[in-house]
MARLUM-780771 format. One line per 4 residues: number of its first residue (from 1); their letters; for each residue x, z, y of C-alpha. Coordinates in nm, 3 decimals, always signed. Layout:
BEGIN
NUM) a) X:Z:Y; ...;
END
This chain:
BEGIN
1) xxxx) +3.676:+11.226:+7.677; +4.004:+11.353:+7.822; +4.255:+11.126:+7.991; +4.558:+11.056:+7.771;
5) xxxx) +4.893:+11.147:+7.927; +5.114:+11.005:+7.650; +5.121:+10.919:+7.282; +5.384:+11.065:+7.048;
9) xxxx) +5.410:+10.962:+6.682; +5.056:+10.827:+6.697; +4.912:+11.147:+6.847; +4.748:+11.117:+7.187;
13) xxxx) +4.826:+11.410:+7.416; +4.565:+11.454:+7.687; +4.644:+11.578:+8.036; +4.429:+11.882:+7.955;
17) xxxx) +4.617:+11.970:+7.635; +4.957:+11.913:+7.796; +4.876:+12.126:+8.103; +4.723:+12.402:+7.890;
21) xxxx) +5.028:+12.405:+7.663; +5.278:+12.409:+7.950; +5.110:+12.695:+8.137; +5.063:+12.886:+7.812;
25) xxxx) +5.430:+12.847:+7.720; +5.535:+12.980:+8.061; +5.295:+13.275:+8.032; +5.410:+13.376:+7.684;
29) xxxx) +5.774:+13.336:+7.784; +5.720:+13.569:+8.078; +5.543:+13.814:+7.846; +5.865:+13.859:+7.649;
33) xxxx) +6.034:+13.982:+7.967; +5.752:+14.236:+8.017; +5.704:+14.112:+8.373; +5.365:+14.146:+8.535;
37) xxxx) +5.369:+13.783:+8.654; +5.287:+13.681:+8.296; +4.918:+13.759:+8.349; +4.819:+13.487:+8.604;
41) xxxx) +4.984:+13.228:+8.378; +4.787:+13.357:+8.077; +4.464:+13.339:+8.276; +4.525:+12.980:+8.387;
45) xxxx) +4.633:+12.855:+8.045; +4.338:+13.034:+7.884; +4.089:+12.864:+8.115; +4.238:+12.525:+8.026;
49) xxxx) +4.252:+12.596:+7.653; +3.891:+12.722:+7.656; +3.782:+12.374:+7.759; +4.017:+12.203:+7.512;
53) xxxx) +3.912:+12.413:+7.212; +3.543:+12.385:+7.296; +3.576:+12.007:+7.301; +3.745:+12.031:+6.956;
57) xxxx) +3.458:+12.243:+6.810; +3.696:+12.536:+6.760; +3.443:+12.785:+6.891; +3.629:+13.106:+6.809;
61) xxxx) +3.947:+12.971:+6.969; +3.745:+12.870:+7.277; +3.578:+13.213:+7.299; +3.917:+13.378:+7.255;
65) xxxx) +4.030:+13.223:+7.581; +3.760:+13.418:+7.766; +3.900:+13.735:+7.609; +4.247:+13.629:+7.724;
69) xxxx) +4.126:+13.579:+8.081; +3.968:+13.926:+8.084; +4.284:+14.074:+7.932; +4.496:+13.897:+8.195;
73) xxxx) +4.298:+14.065:+8.471; +4.319:+14.397:+8.286; +4.693:+14.349:+8.224; +4.763:+14.262:+8.586;
77) xxxx) +4.609:+14.590:+8.700; +4.722:+14.788:+8.394; +5.092:+14.709:+8.410; +5.278:+14.851:+8.705;
81) xxxx) +5.453:+14.628:+8.957; +5.775:+14.666:+8.755; +5.605:+14.538:+8.438; +5.550:+14.689:+8.095;
85) xxxx) +5.720:+14.998:+7.956; +5.694:+14.927:+7.580; +5.592:+15.212:+7.351; +5.466:+15.247:+6.992;
89) xxxx) +5.126:+15.298:+6.836; +5.075:+15.610:+6.630; +5.029:+15.566:+6.254; +4.664:+15.668:+6.292;
93) xxxx) +4.608:+15.398:+6.557; +4.782:+15.136:+6.341; +4.543:+15.213:+6.054; +4.239:+15.207:+6.284;
97) xxxx) +4.342:+14.872:+6.439; +4.403:+14.720:+6.094; +4.066:+14.842:+5.964; +3.892:+14.709:+6.273;
101) xxxx) +4.059:+14.371:+6.227; +3.957:+14.348:+5.862; +3.594:+14.452:+5.917; +3.558:+14.217:+6.214;
105) xxxx) +3.700:+13.931:+6.007; +3.434:+13.975:+5.737; +3.163:+13.973:+6.006; +3.288:+13.674:+6.208;
109) xxxx) +3.376:+13.425:+5.932; +3.016:+13.369:+5.809; +2.898:+13.336:+6.170; +3.147:+13.055:+6.232;
113) xxxx) +3.038:+12.887:+5.908; +2.676:+12.894:+6.024; +2.774:+12.744:+6.362; +2.944:+12.448:+6.192;
117) xxxx) +3.287:+12.530:+6.333; +3.579:+12.298:+6.257; +3.761:+12.596:+6.101; +3.614:+12.924:+5.981;
121) xxxx) +3.831:+13.191:+5.818; +4.153:+13.078:+5.990; +3.989:+13.051:+6.333; +3.823:+13.390:+6.280;
125) xxxx) +4.158:+13.546:+6.194; +4.329:+13.378:+6.489; +4.051:+13.496:+6.722; +4.047:+13.854:+6.599;
129) xxxx) +4.422:+13.892:+6.551; +4.482:+13.755:+6.900; +4.216:+13.985:+7.044; +4.381:+14.287:+6.886;
133) xxxx) +4.735:+14.171:+6.976; +4.635:+14.102:+7.335; +4.468:+14.441:+7.368; +4.766:+14.637:+7.238;
137) xxxx) +4.993:+14.423:+7.455; +4.794:+14.529:+7.761; +4.853:+14.886:+7.642; +5.226:+14.798:+7.634;
141) xxxx) +5.269:+14.855:+7.258; +5.556:+14.669:+7.093; +5.346:+14.618:+6.776; +5.167:+14.340:+6.962;
145) xxxx) +5.463:+14.112:+6.890; +5.470:+14.127:+6.507; +5.095:+14.065:+6.514; +5.150:+13.772:+6.751;
149) xxxx) +5.411:+13.640:+6.507; +5.163:+13.636:+6.216; +4.879:+13.491:+6.425; +5.099:+13.224:+6.585;
153) xxxx) +5.227:+13.117:+6.244; +4.870:+13.082:+6.115; +4.764:+12.897:+6.432; +5.057:+12.656:+6.392;
157) xxxx) +4.934:+12.565:+6.046; +4.566:+12.543:+6.148; +4.626:+12.315:+6.447; +4.863:+12.094:+6.246;
161) xxxx) +4.607:+12.055:+5.965; +4.338:+11.969:+6.221; +4.571:+11.710:+6.377; +4.633:+11.882:+6.711;
165) xxxx) +5.008:+11.827:+6.686; +5.105:+11.910:+7.040; +4.926:+12.244:+7.025; +5.072:+12.305:+6.676;
169) xxxx) +5.424:+12.256:+6.816; +5.339:+12.496:+7.099; +5.228:+12.761:+6.849; +5.544:+12.706:+6.645;
173) xxxx) +5.739:+12.784:+6.964; +5.516:+13.090:+7.015; +5.610:+13.206:+6.664; +5.977:+13.205:+6.761;
177) xxxx) +5.903:+13.365:+7.099; +5.709:+13.641:+6.917; +6.023:+13.729:+6.722; +6.220:+13.749:+7.046;
181) xxxx) +5.948:+13.957:+7.212; +5.933:+14.189:+6.911; +6.307:+14.249:+6.927; +6.317:+14.298:+7.306;
185) xxxx) +6.015:+14.527:+7.327; +6.124:+14.732:+7.024; +6.473:+14.777:+7.170; +6.324:+14.874:+7.505;
189) xxxx) +6.103:+15.131:+7.331; +6.396:+15.268:+7.129; +6.625:+15.296:+7.432; +6.358:+15.493:+7.621;
193) x) +6.361:+15.762:+7.348;
END
């Protein structure tokens, strides 16, 4: 059982959840600026959230954190010292990514059901959408942000329904940050052309 840091509106926020949320918020905020320093923050917050989600029986969300850690290492070495130079996916790549997301969703959801996960279709979609968004973010594609927007909105609802209010509020903030990131990265891409 995690040590409780504080209680807000009847919800007990553990030190683990609070620390994971804070480091995650910093990492995502830095991601909007396209600065390379975002990646160590993502790795740290992902390690903390992996433990938190595993304890909550959100297995896909816990596994996703391992993907985030790998992507953080990949992003650190993939982005230059000056950060990301946002560009766009081709129409062909957009279609391929969407098809991959849909097919993966239909494969993962029954697996989560068989494991007795606390959430199935929503956690599968959050896992896969985040995986795809993180991957195209490492490739410096601005389309990562609209995908983050949709996934963060779904995650906000899922974590609120499951009673993880502090994490739900964090994901609501991520939803707003995704809009800001979308605008900034799209404008950066447009100004480069």
